[in-house]
Structures are given as structure tokens and as C-alpha cells.
C-alpha positions as CSV (number, residue, x, y, z in Angstrom):
1,M,-8.7,21.4,-72.3
2,K,-5.8,19.2,-71.6
3,T,-4.8,21.6,-68.9
4,Q,-8.3,21.7,-67.2
5,L,-8.0,17.8,-67.2
6,L,-4.7,17.8,-65.5
7,C,-6.0,20.2,-63.0
8,S,-8.9,18.1,-62.1
9,I,-6.8,14.9,-61.6
10,A,-4.7,16.8,-59.3
11,I,-7.6,18.1,-57.2
12,C,-8.9,14.6,-57.1
13,L,-5.7,13.1,-56.0
14,L,-5.2,15.8,-53.4
15,T,-8.7,15.4,-51.8
16,L,-8.2,11.3,-51.7
17,S,-4.6,12.0,-50.0
18,C,-6.3,14.4,-47.4
19,T,-9.3,11.9,-46.7
20,K,-6.6,9.2,-46.2
21,E,-4.5,10.9,-43.9
22,K,-7.8,12.2,-41.9
23,N,-9.0,8.4,-41.5
24,I,-5.4,7.4,-40.3
25,N,-5.4,10.2,-37.7
26,S,-8.8,9.3,-36.7
27,E,-7.6,5.7,-36.3
28,N,-4.5,7.0,-34.1
29,D,-6.5,9.2,-31.9
30,Q,-9.1,6.3,-31.1
31,K,-9.2,5.6,-27.4
32,Y,-10.3,2.3,-26.0
33,D,-12.6,1.4,-22.5
34,V,-10.7,0.0,-19.9
35,N,-12.6,-0.9,-16.8
36,F,-11.6,-1.9,-13.3
37,N,-13.9,-3.9,-11.1
38,L,-12.7,-4.2,-7.6
39,S,-14.7,-7.7,-6.5
40,T,-15.7,-8.0,-2.8
41,F,-13.7,-10.8,-0.7
42,S,-14.1,-12.8,2.3
43,Q,-10.6,-13.4,4.3
44,E,-10.1,-13.4,8.1
45,I,-7.0,-11.9,9.2
46,V,-5.3,-13.2,12.7
47,N,-6.1,-10.3,15.1
48,L,-7.9,-8.4,12.6
49,K,-11.7,-8.5,12.0
50,S,-13.2,-10.4,9.1
51,A,-13.1,-8.8,5.8
52,K,-16.7,-9.0,4.1
53,S,-16.1,-6.3,1.6
54,L,-13.5,-4.2,-0.3
55,S,-14.2,-1.3,2.4
56,D,-13.5,-3.4,5.2
57,N,-9.5,-3.1,4.5
58,I,-9.5,-0.3,2.0
59,G,-10.6,3.5,2.7
60,Y,-8.7,4.8,0.0
61,L,-7.9,3.7,-3.7
62,Y,-5.6,5.2,-6.1
63,Y,-5.2,4.5,-9.8
64,F,-2.1,5.8,-12.0
65,V,-1.4,4.9,-15.6
66,Y,2.2,5.4,-17.1
67,N,3.1,5.3,-20.5
68,N,6.1,3.2,-22.1
69,G,8.2,6.5,-21.1
70,G,7.2,6.1,-17.5
71,L,5.2,9.4,-17.6
72,L,1.8,9.8,-15.9
73,V,-1.0,10.1,-18.5
74,S,-4.1,9.3,-16.4
75,S,-5.0,9.0,-12.8
76,K,-7.9,8.7,-10.4
77,T,-8.9,8.5,-6.6
78,Q,-12.0,6.9,-5.0
79,T,-12.8,6.8,-1.2
80,S,-15.2,4.1,0.2
81,S,-17.8,6.8,0.5
82,D,-18.0,7.0,-3.1
83,S,-21.0,5.3,-5.1
84,T,-18.8,3.9,-7.8
85,F,-16.1,2.8,-5.1
86,G,-14.4,-0.2,-6.4
87,H,-15.3,0.4,-9.9
88,I,-12.6,2.6,-12.2
89,S,-13.4,3.3,-16.0
90,D,-10.9,5.1,-18.3
91,K,-10.0,5.5,-21.8
92,L,-6.6,5.1,-23.2
93,L,-4.8,5.3,-26.8
94,N,-3.2,2.4,-28.4
95,G,0.3,1.7,-26.9
96,S,1.9,0.0,-23.8
97,Y,1.1,1.1,-20.3
98,T,2.3,0.3,-16.8
99,I,-0.5,0.6,-14.4
100,L,0.0,1.4,-10.5
101,F,-3.2,0.5,-7.9
102,V,-2.6,1.7,-4.6
103,G,-5.2,0.9,-1.6
104,G,-4.7,2.1,1.9
105,K,-7.2,1.6,5.1
106,N,-6.4,5.5,5.4
107,K,-5.5,8.4,3.2
108,C,-2.1,7.4,1.4
109,F,0.9,10.2,0.9
110,I,1.9,9.1,-2.5
111,Q,4.9,11.3,-3.8
112,N,6.5,12.1,-7.0
113,N,3.4,10.2,-8.8
114,D,4.3,12.1,-12.2
115,N,7.1,9.6,-13.1
116,L,7.1,6.0,-12.6
117,T,10.5,5.5,-11.5
118,N,10.4,8.1,-8.5
119,V,7.1,7.6,-7.4
120,Y,6.6,6.4,-3.6
121,C,4.3,6.4,-0.7
122,S,5.0,7.6,3.0
123,N,1.9,6.7,4.4
124,N,3.2,4.2,6.8
125,Y,4.6,6.7,9.1
126,V,1.3,6.7,10.9
127,G,1.1,2.9,10.5
128,F,-2.1,1.1,8.6
129,D,-2.7,-1.5,6.5
130,S,-2.0,-1.0,2.6
131,F,-1.8,-2.9,-0.7
132,Y,-0.7,-2.2,-4.2
133,K,0.2,-3.8,-7.7
134,L,2.0,-2.8,-11.0
135,I,0.9,-4.5,-14.3
136,N,1.5,-4.0,-17.6
137,I,-0.9,-3.9,-20.3
138,T,-0.9,-3.3,-24.4
139,I,-3.9,-1.8,-26.0
140,S,-4.0,-2.6,-29.8
141,N,-7.2,-1.4,-31.4
142,S,-9.5,-3.2,-28.6
143,N,-10.8,-2.6,-25.0
144,I,-9.1,-4.4,-22.2
145,S,-10.7,-6.6,-19.4
146,Q,-8.5,-8.6,-17.0
147,S,-8.0,-9.6,-13.3
148,V,-5.3,-8.5,-10.9
149,S,-4.7,-9.3,-6.8
150,L,-3.4,-6.4,-4.9
151,D,-0.5,-7.6,-2.8
152,R,-0.1,-6.4,0.8
153,N,3.3,-4.3,1.3
154,V,3.5,-3.9,4.7
155,N,4.5,-6.0,8.1
156,Y,2.7,-6.1,11.1
157,L,5.0,-5.8,14.2
158,E,3.4,-6.8,17.6
159,A,4.7,-7.1,21.1
160,I,3.0,-9.5,23.6
161,I,3.8,-8.5,27.1
162,I,2.9,-12.0,29.0
163,D,3.2,-10.9,32.4
164,T,0.5,-9.1,34.5
165,V,0.3,-5.2,34.2
166,P,0.9,-3.5,37.4
167,N,-1.7,-1.0,39.0
168,N,0.2,2.0,38.5
169,A,0.7,1.5,34.9
170,A,-0.9,4.4,32.5
171,K,1.0,4.1,29.2
172,I,3.1,1.4,27.2
173,S,5.4,2.8,24.3
174,M,7.1,0.7,21.5
175,Y,10.1,2.5,20.3
176,I,11.0,1.3,16.8
177,S,14.9,2.1,15.9
178,D,14.7,2.1,12.2
179,F,11.1,2.6,11.0
180,G,9.9,1.7,7.6
181,G,7.8,4.7,6.6
182,G,8.1,4.9,2.9
183,F,7.7,2.4,0.1
184,R,9.0,2.9,-3.4
185,F,6.8,1.1,-5.8
186,I,9.1,0.6,-9.1
187,D,11.5,-1.9,-6.9
188,G,9.7,-2.6,-3.6
189,S,12.4,-1.1,-1.6
190,T,11.7,0.8,1.6
191,Y,12.6,4.2,3.2
192,V,13.8,3.8,6.6
193,W,13.1,7.2,8.3
194,N,14.9,7.4,11.7
195,A,12.7,5.9,14.6
196,N,9.2,6.0,15.4
197,I,7.3,5.6,18.9
198,I,4.2,3.8,19.3
199,D,2.2,4.6,22.4
200,K,-0.9,2.6,24.0
201,L,-2.9,3.6,26.8
202,V,-3.4,1.1,29.7
203,G,-7.0,0.8,30.3
204,I,-8.9,-0.5,33.3
205,S,-9.4,-3.8,32.0
206,D,-6.0,-4.4,31.4
207,I,-4.8,-3.8,34.9
208,G,-3.4,-6.9,36.5
209,E,-4.0,-9.2,33.4
210,P,-1.6,-10.7,31.2
211,N,-1.0,-10.5,27.4
212,F,-1.1,-6.9,26.8
213,K,-0.6,-6.3,23.2
214,I,0.7,-3.3,21.2
215,G,1.7,-3.0,17.5
216,T,1.6,-1.3,14.4
217,F,1.8,-1.6,10.6
218,M,4.9,-0.8,8.9
219,F,7.0,-1.1,5.5
220,P,9.9,-3.6,6.5
221,P,12.9,-2.1,7.0
222,Y,15.8,-4.0,4.8
223,E,17.8,-4.6,7.9
224,S,17.3,-5.7,11.4
225,F,16.4,-3.1,13.9
226,T,15.9,-2.9,18.0
227,V,12.6,-2.4,19.7
228,N,12.4,-0.8,22.9
229,L,9.5,-1.6,25.2
230,R,8.7,1.0,28.0
231,C,5.7,1.5,30.5
232,Y,5.0,4.7,32.4
233,D,2.6,5.8,35.2
234,S,0.4,8.8,35.1
235,S,3.3,11.2,35.9
236,N,5.2,9.8,33.0
237,T,7.9,8.0,35.1
238,L,9.5,5.1,33.7
239,L,8.3,1.7,35.6
240,A,9.7,-1.0,33.2
241,D,12.0,-1.0,30.2
242,K,13.0,-3.9,28.1
243,I,15.2,-3.7,24.7
244,I,14.6,-6.5,22.2
245,N,17.7,-6.6,19.3
246,S,17.9,-8.0,15.8
247,V,14.3,-7.5,15.0
248,V,13.1,-8.5,11.4
249,C,10.1,-7.9,9.6
250,I,9.2,-9.4,6.2
251,K,6.6,-8.1,3.7
252,N,2.9,-9.4,4.1
253,K,3.8,-11.2,7.5
254,R,3.6,-10.5,11.2
255,T,6.6,-10.4,13.3
256,I,5.5,-11.0,16.8
257,L,7.7,-10.1,20.0
258,T,6.5,-12.2,23.1
259,G,8.1,-11.9,26.6
260,K,8.1,-10.2,30.2
261,L,8.4,-6.5,30.7
262,F,7.8,-5.9,34.1
263,D,10.7,-8.4,35.6
264,G,12.8,-5.4,36.2
265,I,13.9,-2.1,34.5
266,G,16.6,-2.4,31.6
267,G,17.9,-5.7,30.1
268,G,18.3,-7.3,27.0
269,N,16.2,-9.6,24.6
270,A,16.7,-12.5,27.0
271,S,13.2,-12.8,28.1
272,F,11.5,-12.2,24.5
273,T,10.9,-14.7,21.9
274,V,10.9,-13.2,18.2
275,T,9.1,-15.2,15.9
276,V,7.6,-14.6,12.4
277,N,3.8,-15.4,11.5
278,P,2.9,-15.9,7.9
279,T,-0.7,-15.8,8.2
280,F,-1.0,-12.8,5.8
281,D,0.5,-14.6,2.9
282,N,-3.1,-16.0,2.2
283,D,-4.6,-12.7,2.3
284,S,-4.9,-10.5,-0.6
285,I,-7.6,-8.2,-2.4
286,K,-9.1,-9.4,-5.4
287,V,-9.4,-6.9,-8.4
288,S,-11.0,-7.3,-11.6
289,F,-10.6,-4.9,-14.6
């Protein structure tokens, strides 16, 4: 009888222990809702069209979640044609996370995204507007909702040719000696990938007119660089050539090169003025989540 009683007590204790362990595991496995809502906004950017909604400036939206070891645990991609564009829902376990948002006017080429330390973007070798944000969150037995603003991580480099375009001009090129073609998210540093050439055809309406403009978005190089402006005719014969030295780009600003191109072939930067326009500083994309 005594033996049976001891066995019954042991079984009861084992059952209680298993139930308690099951409850603890269930609590640890609980996932909590994290919702991301990208709001519409209205901003006017100099020389860019007025943005009336998120899709005016962003065509592709990327979302990456990294655990406290820097490893990717969740990711999503949206395009402006998606019916749910601007709304991201996810479920995450308790813990600390770093979340990376990336938004680009065109498709972004995000490399090494399985590790926070190594992830970078190479989209701006082709030159377009882009934004990003890194945030840290901690989930502790509750859902999370908060607001965040994406920051522009590019500069717009623009040349304005103030003399009139000759009748035989067919194309104007902007050669950039050190083109910022990649951006590392963890520290905001730029990869400089050799040189890049931006071409723009001369239209009929441009002939005989001043203030021809050519430009591109780019990740700001960490050092000053050289810009070479050239004009060609329809046979690709060089008509004019101007070199502008010591050009500097700053993130979220426009660098404007202003001067004459057609006052003779060759020369330096004597007839060009380099300025930095901070207009972009007041423009950001608002994100609520």
C-alpha cells in the first residue's frame, strides 16, 4: 500500500513538472505582431516632381530583420504595384532586433543581406533616388508599433551649362572619375567603383538655348573627385571638353556645377562654379509601424 502511494505521488509530480515545462516553452515560442505602415506624404524637391504619395518616390520597398547576433531572421519585398504596398506585417519572438528598411525608385541590388555587418546596396551604379533606415527594437511579451522616417542616402550631382548649345551638338556626357556606386548600411560608408559616364541626348528644343542640364543620383564618394563634361556631334566627334576638379558630394544634398562648356575645347575648372544646395535636407519619407 505504501509503495502504491509513493508511486502515485511520483506520477503526480512528474505530470505537474511536464505541464509546467510545456507552459514555459509555449511562452518562449509566442510570437508578437509587428506592423509597418508607410504613410503618404507631400514634399516638393527642387527639380524633382512633387511627391503626393509614397509610390511617387519609392517603387521598391525592402524590409530585413536581424537578431542580436546580426543574422537575418525575416525579410520582405514590396513593389508600388502591390495592393498592400506601404503596409508590412510580421511576427517576431521576444528579443532584440535591428530592422533595416530600404526604399528605391527602381529595383535595389542588395547584396550579402544574410548578415547585418556585410549587407550593402549597389543600386546606384545606374543612378536613382533611394532611402534607408536602421532601427533597433526589443519585443517583450507585447506587440510593437512605432514611427520611423527613412533618410535619403544619395546625393544628386548636376551640371548646368549656361552658354547656348550649338546646332551640331547631339550628345553631352558627364564623366565622373570616382563614382559612388555602393552603400554599406551598417556604417553609412560608400563603395567607390571606378568611373561612370552619364549620357544625355541633345533634343531639338535644346539647340541654341542656354542652361542645358545633366545629372545623376549617386552615393557620395568619401573624397573629392573630377567631373569631365564633353559634347559630341552625331558622328561622335568631340566638340567641347571641360574638366571640373575637386568636386564634393554630400549625402541628402545637391551638388551643382555651373559654367560654360562651349568656350573652347579643354581647360580646367576656372569657368565653372561648384555649389552645394541643401534643399534635400528637409525632405524625408515618413514611415509608421
